[in-house]
PyMOL Python script that loads the backbone (N, CA, C, O; Angstrom):
from pymol import cmd

cmd.read_pdbstr("""\
ATOM      1  N   MET A   1       0.850  -1.174   0.000  1.00  0.00           N
ATOM      2  CA  MET A   1       0.000   0.000   0.000  1.00  0.00           C
ATOM      3  C   MET A   1       0.896   1.238   0.000  1.00  0.00           C
ATOM      4  O   MET A   1       1.860   1.284   0.764  1.00  0.00           O
ATOM      5  N   PRO A   2       0.614   2.229  -0.821  1.00  0.00           N
ATOM      6  CA  PRO A   2       1.488   3.390  -0.912  1.00  0.00           C
ATOM      7  C   PRO A   2       1.415   4.266   0.319  1.00  0.00           C
ATOM      8  O   PRO A   2       0.404   4.287   1.021  1.00  0.00           O
ATOM      9  N   ASP A   3       2.462   4.968   0.571  1.00  0.00           N
ATOM     10  CA  ASP A   3       2.516   5.942   1.652  1.00  0.00           C
ATOM     11  C   ASP A   3       1.786   7.180   1.167  1.00  0.00           C
ATOM     12  O   ASP A   3       2.208   7.798   0.189  1.00  0.00           O
ATOM     13  N   ASN A   4       0.697   7.558   1.829  1.00  0.00           N
ATOM     14  CA  ASN A   4      -0.126   8.674   1.379  1.00  0.00           C
ATOM     15  C   ASN A   4       0.518  10.033   1.529  1.00  0.00           C
ATOM     16  O   ASN A   4      -0.072  11.038   1.132  1.00  0.00           O
ATOM     17  N   ASN A   5       1.704  10.093   2.088  1.00  0.00           N
ATOM     18  CA  ASN A   5       2.365  11.383   2.250  1.00  0.00           C
ATOM     19  C   ASN A   5       3.253  11.730   1.083  1.00  0.00           C
ATOM     20  O   ASN A   5       3.831  12.817   1.049  1.00  0.00           O
ATOM     21  N   TRP A   6       3.373  10.846   0.138  1.00  0.00           N
ATOM     22  CA  TRP A   6       4.223  11.090  -1.021  1.00  0.00           C
ATOM     23  C   TRP A   6       3.359  11.454  -2.206  1.00  0.00           C
ATOM     24  O   TRP A   6       2.181  11.100  -2.251  1.00  0.00           O
ATOM     25  N   PRO A   7       3.935  12.162  -3.170  1.00  0.00           N
ATOM     26  CA  PRO A   7       3.135  12.625  -4.310  1.00  0.00           C
ATOM     27  C   PRO A   7       2.416  11.491  -5.022  1.00  0.00           C
ATOM     28  O   PRO A   7       2.936  10.384  -5.161  1.00  0.00           O
ATOM     29  N   THR A   8       1.211  11.797  -5.466  1.00  0.00           N
ATOM     30  CA  THR A   8       0.439  10.834  -6.247  1.00  0.00           C
ATOM     31  C   THR A   8       0.972  10.826  -7.665  1.00  0.00           C
ATOM     32  O   THR A   8       1.913  11.555  -7.978  1.00  0.00           O
ATOM     33  N   ARG A   9       0.396  10.027  -8.509  1.00  0.00           N
ATOM     34  CA  ARG A   9       0.884   9.979  -9.887  1.00  0.00           C
ATOM     35  C   ARG A   9       0.667  11.303 -10.600  1.00  0.00           C
ATOM     36  O   ARG A   9       1.293  11.559 -11.629  1.00  0.00           O
ATOM     37  N   HIS A  10      -0.206  12.147 -10.073  1.00  0.00           N
ATOM     38  CA  HIS A  10      -0.427  13.470 -10.648  1.00  0.00           C
ATOM     39  C   HIS A  10       0.526  14.503 -10.055  1.00  0.00           C
ATOM     40  O   HIS A  10       0.462  15.678 -10.417  1.00  0.00           O
ATOM     41  N   GLY A  11       1.406  14.084  -9.153  1.00  0.00           N
ATOM     42  CA  GLY A  11       2.408  14.974  -8.598  1.00  0.00           C
ATOM     43  C   GLY A  11       1.965  15.794  -7.408  1.00  0.00           C
ATOM     44  O   GLY A  11       2.732  16.623  -6.918  1.00  0.00           O
ATOM     45  N   ARG A  12       0.749  15.589  -6.926  1.00  0.00           N
ATOM     46  CA  ARG A  12       0.275  16.344  -5.778  1.00  0.00           C
ATOM     47  C   ARG A  12       0.230  15.431  -4.560  1.00  0.00           C
ATOM     48  O   ARG A  12      -0.375  14.361  -4.621  1.00  0.00           O
ATOM     49  N   PRO A  13       0.858  15.828  -3.452  1.00  0.00           N
ATOM     50  CA  PRO A  13       0.809  14.997  -2.255  1.00  0.00           C
ATOM     51  C   PRO A  13      -0.579  15.015  -1.625  1.00  0.00           C
ATOM     52  O   PRO A  13      -1.318  15.993  -1.737  1.00  0.00           O
ATOM     53  N   LYS A  14      -0.914  13.922  -0.965  1.00  0.00           N
ATOM     54  CA  LYS A  14      -2.175  13.833  -0.239  1.00  0.00           C
ATOM     55  C   LYS A  14      -1.920  14.190   1.219  1.00  0.00           C
ATOM     56  O   LYS A  14      -0.824  13.955   1.728  1.00  0.00           O
ATOM     57  N   PRO A  15      -2.917  14.754   1.897  1.00  0.00           N
ATOM     58  CA  PRO A  15      -2.759  15.006   3.332  1.00  0.00           C
ATOM     59  C   PRO A  15      -2.588  13.701   4.106  1.00  0.00           C
ATOM     60  O   PRO A  15      -3.090  12.653   3.699  1.00  0.00           O
ATOM     61  N   LEU A  16      -1.882  13.780   5.212  1.00  0.00           N
ATOM     62  CA  LEU A  16      -1.743  12.643   6.112  1.00  0.00           C
ATOM     63  C   LEU A  16      -3.132  12.310   6.636  1.00  0.00           C
ATOM     64  O   LEU A  16      -3.826  13.189   7.147  1.00  0.00           O
ATOM     65  N   THR A  17      -3.541  11.069   6.518  1.00  0.00           N
ATOM     66  CA  THR A  17      -4.881  10.658   6.901  1.00  0.00           C
ATOM     67  C   THR A  17      -5.209  11.106   8.323  1.00  0.00           C
ATOM     68  O   THR A  17      -4.473  10.821   9.268  1.00  0.00           O
ATOM     69  N   GLY A  18      -6.318  11.806   8.450  1.00  0.00           N
ATOM     70  CA  GLY A  18      -6.781  12.234   9.763  1.00  0.00           C
ATOM     71  C   GLY A  18      -6.078  13.446  10.325  1.00  0.00           C
ATOM     72  O   GLY A  18      -6.323  13.816  11.474  1.00  0.00           O
ATOM     73  N   ALA A  19      -5.219  14.071   9.561  1.00  0.00           N
ATOM     74  CA  ALA A  19      -4.474  15.226  10.071  1.00  0.00           C
ATOM     75  C   ALA A  19      -4.403  16.303   8.982  1.00  0.00           C
ATOM     76  O   ALA A  19      -4.287  15.982   7.799  1.00  0.00           O
ATOM     77  N   PRO A  20      -4.471  17.560   9.374  1.00  0.00           N
ATOM     78  CA  PRO A  20      -4.411  18.636   8.387  1.00  0.00           C
ATOM     79  C   PRO A  20      -2.973  19.002   8.015  1.00  0.00           C
ATOM     80  O   PRO A  20      -2.581  20.167   8.083  1.00  0.00           O
ATOM     81  N   VAL A  21      -2.196  17.993   7.621  1.00  0.00           N
ATOM     82  CA  VAL A  21      -0.797  18.214   7.231  1.00  0.00           C
ATOM     83  C   VAL A  21      -0.506  17.439   5.954  1.00  0.00           C
ATOM     84  O   VAL A  21      -1.147  16.429   5.665  1.00  0.00           O
ATOM     85  N   VAL A  22       0.466  17.925   5.198  1.00  0.00           N
ATOM     86  CA  VAL A  22       0.900  17.250   3.984  1.00  0.00           C
ATOM     87  C   VAL A  22       2.413  17.391   3.887  1.00  0.00           C
ATOM     88  O   VAL A  22       2.985  18.407   4.282  1.00  0.00           O
ATOM     89  N   ARG A  23       3.039  16.365   3.360  1.00  0.00           N
ATOM     90  CA  ARG A  23       4.493  16.417   3.166  1.00  0.00           C
ATOM     91  C   ARG A  23       4.774  16.727   1.707  1.00  0.00           C
ATOM     92  O   ARG A  23       4.303  16.025   0.812  1.00  0.00           O
ATOM     93  N   ARG A  24       5.530  17.762   1.475  1.00  0.00           N
ATOM     94  CA  ARG A  24       5.951  18.138   0.122  1.00  0.00           C
ATOM     95  C   ARG A  24       7.467  18.092   0.115  1.00  0.00           C
ATOM     96  O   ARG A  24       8.134  18.934   0.716  1.00  0.00           O
ATOM     97  N   GLY A  25       7.997  17.097  -0.573  1.00  0.00           N
ATOM     98  CA  GLY A  25       9.450  16.914  -0.543  1.00  0.00           C
ATOM     99  C   GLY A  25       9.864  16.531   0.858  1.00  0.00           C
ATOM    100  O   GLY A  25       9.371  15.542   1.401  1.00  0.00           O
ATOM    101  N   SER A  26      10.752  17.289   1.446  1.00  0.00           N
ATOM    102  CA  SER A  26      11.215  17.007   2.805  1.00  0.00           C
ATOM    103  C   SER A  26      10.570  17.922   3.837  1.00  0.00           C
ATOM    104  O   SER A  26      10.990  17.940   4.994  1.00  0.00           O
ATOM    105  N   GLN A  27       9.558  18.680   3.433  1.00  0.00           N
ATOM    106  CA  GLN A  27       8.938  19.645   4.346  1.00  0.00           C
ATOM    107  C   GLN A  27       7.487  19.279   4.636  1.00  0.00           C
ATOM    108  O   GLN A  27       6.768  18.773   3.774  1.00  0.00           O
ATOM    109  N   TRP A  28       7.080  19.546   5.866  1.00  0.00           N
ATOM    110  CA  TRP A  28       5.698  19.365   6.275  1.00  0.00           C
ATOM    111  C   TRP A  28       4.992  20.716   6.213  1.00  0.00           C
ATOM    112  O   TRP A  28       5.550  21.742   6.601  1.00  0.00           O
ATOM    113  N   TRP A  29       3.762  20.698   5.720  1.00  0.00           N
ATOM    114  CA  TRP A  29       2.941  21.893   5.629  1.00  0.00           C
ATOM    115  C   TRP A  29       1.637  21.663   6.373  1.00  0.00           C
ATOM    116  O   TRP A  29       1.022  20.604   6.246  1.00  0.00           O
ATOM    117  N   LEU A  30       1.215  22.654   7.151  1.00  0.00           N
ATOM    118  CA  LEU A  30      -0.082  22.618   7.825  1.00  0.00           C
ATOM    119  C   LEU A  30      -1.109  23.170   6.845  1.00  0.00           C
ATOM    120  O   LEU A  30      -0.879  24.206   6.222  1.00  0.00           O
ATOM    121  N   ILE A  31      -2.222  22.494   6.706  1.00  0.00           N
ATOM    122  CA  ILE A  31      -3.250  22.895   5.760  1.00  0.00           C
ATOM    123  C   ILE A  31      -4.372  23.598   6.515  1.00  0.00           C
ATOM    124  O   ILE A  31      -4.901  23.074   7.495  1.00  0.00           O
ATOM    125  N   THR A  32      -4.724  24.785   6.046  1.00  0.00           N
ATOM    126  CA  THR A  32      -5.834  25.534   6.634  1.00  0.00           C
ATOM    127  C   THR A  32      -6.854  25.801   5.536  1.00  0.00           C
ATOM    128  O   THR A  32      -6.601  25.519   4.365  1.00  0.00           O
ATOM    129  N   GLY A  33      -7.986  26.337   5.911  1.00  0.00           N
ATOM    130  CA  GLY A  33      -8.998  26.693   4.926  1.00  0.00           C
ATOM    131  C   GLY A  33      -8.536  27.790   3.987  1.00  0.00           C
ATOM    132  O   GLY A  33      -9.055  27.918   2.877  1.00  0.00           O
ATOM    133  N   ASP A  34      -7.559  28.589   4.423  1.00  0.00           N
ATOM    134  CA  ASP A  34      -7.072  29.710   3.616  1.00  0.00           C
ATOM    135  C   ASP A  34      -5.768  29.420   2.889  1.00  0.00           C
ATOM    136  O   ASP A  34      -5.284  30.273   2.145  1.00  0.00           O
ATOM    137  N   GLY A  35      -5.188  28.244   3.082  1.00  0.00           N
ATOM    138  CA  GLY A  35      -3.927  27.929   2.419  1.00  0.00           C
ATOM    139  C   GLY A  35      -3.074  27.010   3.267  1.00  0.00           C
ATOM    140  O   GLY A  35      -3.591  26.258   4.092  1.00  0.00           O
ATOM    141  N   SER A  36      -1.762  27.070   3.065  1.00  0.00           N
ATOM    142  CA  SER A  36      -0.822  26.202   3.777  1.00  0.00           C
ATOM    143  C   SER A  36       0.226  27.023   4.499  1.00  0.00           C
ATOM    144  O   SER A  36       0.582  28.122   4.071  1.00  0.00           O
ATOM    145  N   ILE A  37       0.720  26.468   5.612  1.00  0.00           N
ATOM    146  CA  ILE A  37       1.752  27.110   6.417  1.00  0.00           C
ATOM    147  C   ILE A  37       2.879  26.107   6.609  1.00  0.00           C
ATOM    148  O   ILE A  37       2.631  24.970   7.013  1.00  0.00           O
ATOM    149  N   LEU A  38       4.104  26.506   6.328  1.00  0.00           N
ATOM    150  CA  LEU A  38       5.250  25.623   6.506  1.00  0.00           C
ATOM    151  C   LEU A  38       5.467  25.333   7.987  1.00  0.00           C
ATOM    152  O   LEU A  38       5.522  26.251   8.805  1.00  0.00           O
ATOM    153  N   ALA A  39       5.590  24.052   8.327  1.00  0.00           N
ATOM    154  CA  ALA A  39       5.907  23.646   9.699  1.00  0.00           C
ATOM    155  C   ALA A  39       7.421  23.645   9.847  1.00  0.00           C
ATOM    156  O   ALA A  39       8.114  22.907   9.146  1.00  0.00           O
ATOM    157  N   THR A  40       7.936  24.464  10.752  1.00  0.00           N
ATOM    158  CA  THR A  40       9.388  24.602  10.883  1.00  0.00           C
ATOM    159  C   THR A  40       9.937  24.100  12.210  1.00  0.00           C
ATOM    160  O   THR A  40      11.154  23.985  12.357  1.00  0.00           O
ATOM    161  N   ASP A  41       9.090  23.800  13.168  1.00  0.00           N
ATOM    162  CA  ASP A  41       9.566  23.337  14.466  1.00  0.00           C
ATOM    163  C   ASP A  41      10.119  21.923  14.330  1.00  0.00           C
ATOM    164  O   ASP A  41       9.375  21.010  13.971  1.00  0.00           O
ATOM    165  N   PRO A  42      11.421  21.716  14.611  1.00  0.00           N
ATOM    166  CA  PRO A  42      12.025  20.392  14.393  1.00  0.00           C
ATOM    167  C   PRO A  42      11.428  19.289  15.265  1.00  0.00           C
ATOM    168  O   PRO A  42      11.357  18.139  14.832  1.00  0.00           O
ATOM    169  N   THR A  43      11.003  19.612  16.467  1.00  0.00           N
ATOM    170  CA  THR A  43      10.382  18.595  17.320  1.00  0.00           C
ATOM    171  C   THR A  43       9.053  18.156  16.729  1.00  0.00           C
ATOM    172  O   THR A  43       8.757  16.962  16.667  1.00  0.00           O
ATOM    173  N   PHE A  44       8.265  19.110  16.302  1.00  0.00           N
ATOM    174  CA  PHE A  44       6.958  18.820  15.707  1.00  0.00           C
ATOM    175  C   PHE A  44       7.104  18.028  14.409  1.00  0.00           C
ATOM    176  O   PHE A  44       6.406  17.035  14.207  1.00  0.00           O
ATOM    177  N   THR A  45       7.998  18.457  13.539  1.00  0.00           N
ATOM    178  CA  THR A  45       8.161  17.759  12.261  1.00  0.00           C
ATOM    179  C   THR A  45       8.747  16.362  12.457  1.00  0.00           C
ATOM    180  O   THR A  45       8.439  15.449  11.690  1.00  0.00           O
ATOM    181  N   SER A  46       9.587  16.189  13.473  1.00  0.00           N
ATOM    182  CA  SER A  46      10.104  14.840  13.772  1.00  0.00           C
ATOM    183  C   SER A  46       8.974  13.913  14.206  1.00  0.00           C
ATOM    184  O   SER A  46       8.940  12.743  13.825  1.00  0.00           O
ATOM    185  N   GLU A  47       8.054  14.442  15.002  1.00  0.00           N
ATOM    186  CA  GLU A  47       6.903  13.648  15.422  1.00  0.00           C
ATOM    187  C   GLU A  47       6.017  13.311  14.230  1.00  0.00           C
ATOM    188  O   GLU A  47       5.494  12.200  14.141  1.00  0.00           O
ATOM    189  N   LEU A  48       5.844  14.259  13.314  1.00  0.00           N
ATOM    190  CA  LEU A  48       5.079  13.966  12.102  1.00  0.00           C
ATOM    191  C   LEU A  48       5.754  12.867  11.286  1.00  0.00           C
ATOM    192  O   LEU A  48       5.082  11.978  10.762  1.00  0.00           O
ATOM    193  N   ASP A  49       7.088  12.927  11.176  1.00  0.00           N
ATOM    194  CA  ASP A  49       7.831  11.880  10.467  1.00  0.00           C
ATOM    195  C   ASP A  49       7.596  10.514  11.113  1.00  0.00           C
ATOM    196  O   ASP A  49       7.346   9.529  10.419  1.00  0.00           O
ATOM    197  N   ARG A  50       7.679  10.461  12.443  1.00  0.00           N
ATOM    198  CA  ARG A  50       7.476   9.197  13.156  1.00  0.00           C
ATOM    199  C   ARG A  50       6.049   8.684  12.975  1.00  0.00           C
ATOM    200  O   ARG A  50       5.829   7.495  12.741  1.00  0.00           O
ATOM    201  N   PHE A  51       5.084   9.596  13.087  1.00  0.00           N
ATOM    202  CA  PHE A  51       3.684   9.205  12.928  1.00  0.00           C
ATOM    203  C   PHE A  51       3.423   8.678  11.517  1.00  0.00           C
ATOM    204  O   PHE A  51       2.768   7.649  11.351  1.00  0.00           O
ATOM    205  N   ALA A  52       3.928   9.374  10.511  1.00  0.00           N
ATOM    206  CA  ALA A  52       3.726   8.953   9.125  1.00  0.00           C
ATOM    207  C   ALA A  52       4.362   7.585   8.872  1.00  0.00           C
ATOM    208  O   ALA A  52       3.775   6.746   8.189  1.00  0.00           O
ATOM    209  N   ALA A  53       5.548   7.360   9.414  1.00  0.00           N
ATOM    210  CA  ALA A  53       6.220   6.066   9.239  1.00  0.00           C
ATOM    211  C   ALA A  53       5.438   4.956   9.934  1.00  0.00           C
ATOM    212  O   ALA A  53       5.294   3.864   9.385  1.00  0.00           O
ATOM    213  N   ALA A  54       4.930   5.225  11.139  1.00  0.00           N
ATOM    214  CA  ALA A  54       4.153   4.221  11.866  1.00  0.00           C
ATOM    215  C   ALA A  54       2.851   3.918  11.135  1.00  0.00           C
ATOM    216  O   ALA A  54       2.442   2.760  11.055  1.00  0.00           O
ATOM    217  N   LYS A  55       2.201   4.937  10.607  1.00  0.00           N
ATOM    218  CA  LYS A  55       0.958   4.731   9.869  1.00  0.00           C
ATOM    219  C   LYS A  55       1.208   3.926   8.599  1.00  0.00           C
ATOM    220  O   LYS A  55       0.434   3.024   8.280  1.00  0.00           O
ATOM    221  N   ALA A  56       2.268   4.238   7.879  1.00  0.00           N
ATOM    222  CA  ALA A  56       2.596   3.482   6.659  1.00  0.00           C
ATOM    223  C   ALA A  56       2.870   2.019   7.001  1.00  0.00           C
ATOM    224  O   ALA A  56       2.440   1.125   6.271  1.00  0.00           O
ATOM    225  N   ALA A  57       3.580   1.765   8.102  1.00  0.00           N
ATOM    226  CA  ALA A  57       3.861   0.382   8.522  1.00  0.00           C
ATOM    227  C   ALA A  57       2.564  -0.336   8.899  1.00  0.00           C
ATOM    228  O   ALA A  57       2.384  -1.507   8.563  1.00  0.00           O
ATOM    229  N   ALA A  58       1.673   0.351   9.585  1.00  0.00           N
ATOM    230  CA  ALA A  58       0.391  -0.252   9.953  1.00  0.00           C
ATOM    231  C   ALA A  58      -0.437  -0.558   8.709  1.00  0.00           C
ATOM    232  O   ALA A  58      -1.062  -1.615   8.622  1.00  0.00           O
ATOM    233  N   ASP A  59      -0.443   0.359   7.751  1.00  0.00           N
ATOM    234  CA  ASP A  59      -1.177   0.133   6.502  1.00  0.00           C
ATOM    235  C   ASP A  59      -0.636  -1.091   5.764  1.00  0.00           C
ATOM    236  O   ASP A  59      -1.406  -1.884   5.223  1.00  0.00           O
ATOM    237  N   ARG A  60       0.693  -1.244   5.744  1.00  0.00           N
ATOM    238  CA  ARG A  60       1.292  -2.413   5.090  1.00  0.00           C
ATOM    239  C   ARG A  60       0.918  -3.703   5.825  1.00  0.00           C
ATOM    240  O   ARG A  60       0.647  -4.722   5.189  1.00  0.00           O
ATOM    241  N   ALA A  61       0.902  -3.664   7.161  1.00  0.00           N
ATOM    242  CA  ALA A  61       0.547  -4.852   7.941  1.00  0.00           C
ATOM    243  C   ALA A  61      -0.910  -5.248   7.692  1.00  0.00           C
ATOM    244  O   ALA A  61      -1.215  -6.434   7.562  1.00  0.00           O
ATOM    245  N   VAL A  62      -1.796  -4.277   7.625  1.00  0.00           N
ATOM    246  CA  VAL A  62      -3.206  -4.569   7.349  1.00  0.00           C
ATOM    247  C   VAL A  62      -3.348  -5.165   5.952  1.00  0.00           C
ATOM    248  O   VAL A  62      -4.101  -6.119   5.756  1.00  0.00           O
ATOM    249  N   GLU A  63      -2.634  -4.612   4.994  1.00  0.00           N
ATOM    250  CA  GLU A  63      -2.693  -5.130   3.634  1.00  0.00           C
ATOM    251  C   GLU A  63      -2.190  -6.578   3.569  1.00  0.00           C
ATOM    252  O   GLU A  63      -2.762  -7.400   2.853  1.00  0.00           O
ATOM    253  N   ARG A  64      -1.123  -6.890   4.313  1.00  0.00           N
ATOM    254  CA  ARG A  64      -0.625  -8.273   4.362  1.00  0.00           C
ATOM    255  C   ARG A  64      -1.673  -9.205   4.960  1.00  0.00           C
ATOM    256  O   ARG A  64      -1.892 -10.303   4.448  1.00  0.00           O
ATOM    257  N   LEU A  65      -2.322  -8.774   6.040  1.00  0.00           N
ATOM    258  CA  LEU A  65      -3.354  -9.604   6.663  1.00  0.00           C
ATOM    259  C   LEU A  65      -4.517  -9.844   5.713  1.00  0.00           C
ATOM    260  O   LEU A  65      -5.022 -10.962   5.616  1.00  0.00           O
ATOM    261  N   ARG A  66      -4.939  -8.812   5.019  1.00  0.00           N
ATOM    262  CA  ARG A  66      -6.026  -8.976   4.050  1.00  0.00           C
ATOM    263  C   ARG A  66      -5.626  -9.944   2.946  1.00  0.00           C
ATOM    264  O   ARG A  66      -6.425 -10.778   2.520  1.00  0.00           O
ATOM    265  N   SER A  67      -4.400  -9.830   2.491  1.00  0.00           N
ATOM    266  CA  SER A  67      -3.904 -10.709   1.435  1.00  0.00           C
ATOM    267  C   SER A  67      -3.884 -12.161   1.924  1.00  0.00           C
ATOM    268  O   SER A  67      -4.257 -13.072   1.186  1.00  0.00           O
ATOM    269  N   GLN A  68      -3.453 -12.369   3.153  1.00  0.00           N
ATOM    270  CA  GLN A  68      -3.420 -13.723   3.713  1.00  0.00           C
ATOM    271  C   GLN A  68      -4.819 -14.314   3.850  1.00  0.00           C
ATOM    272  O   GLN A  68      -5.025 -15.504   3.609  1.00  0.00           O
ATOM    273  N   GLN A  69      -5.778 -13.476   4.238  1.00  0.00           N
ATOM    274  CA  GLN A  69      -7.158 -13.950   4.371  1.00  0.00           C
ATOM    275  C   GLN A  69      -7.744 -14.336   3.014  1.00  0.00           C
ATOM    276  O   GLN A  69      -8.506 -15.297   2.913  1.00  0.00           O
ATOM    277  N   GLN A  70      -7.387 -13.587   1.976  1.00  0.00           N
ATOM    278  CA  GLN A  70      -7.894 -13.894   0.650  1.00  0.00           C
ATOM    279  C   GLN A  70      -7.304 -15.186   0.109  1.00  0.00           C
ATOM    280  O   GLN A  70      -7.940 -15.874  -0.690  1.00  0.00           O
ATOM    281  N   ASP A  71      -6.085 -15.520   0.540  1.00  0.00           N
ATOM    282  CA  ASP A  71      -5.403 -16.732   0.077  1.00  0.00           C
ATOM    283  C   ASP A  71      -6.005 -17.997   0.692  1.00  0.00           C
ATOM    284  O   ASP A  71      -5.759 -19.098   0.199  1.00  0.00           O
ATOM    285  N   ARG A  72      -6.767 -17.857   1.728  1.00  0.00           N
ATOM    286  CA  ARG A  72      -7.318 -19.042   2.408  1.00  0.00           C
ATOM    287  C   ARG A  72      -8.487 -19.614   1.684  1.00  0.00           C
ATOM    288  O   ARG A  72      -9.060 -20.610   2.126  1.00  0.00           O
TER     289      ARG A  72
END
""", "prot")
cmd.dss("prot")
cmd.show_as("cartoon", "prot")
cmd.util.cbc("prot")
cmd.orient("prot")
């Protein structure tokens, strides 16, 4: 399953599921109704990196479980 924080085939990144943030390249942006704001706090962006990595790993684990169930 693809990591939703990376650009789609159309080149536009998707927001992190359940959070008003998106990763563009190596930078995190906060999404508001009026536009985007660059997240510059290193502690905050490190936590976003960890959360995104954990979510991607969980998505892959769920996909593996679904695949195993279909094989039965």
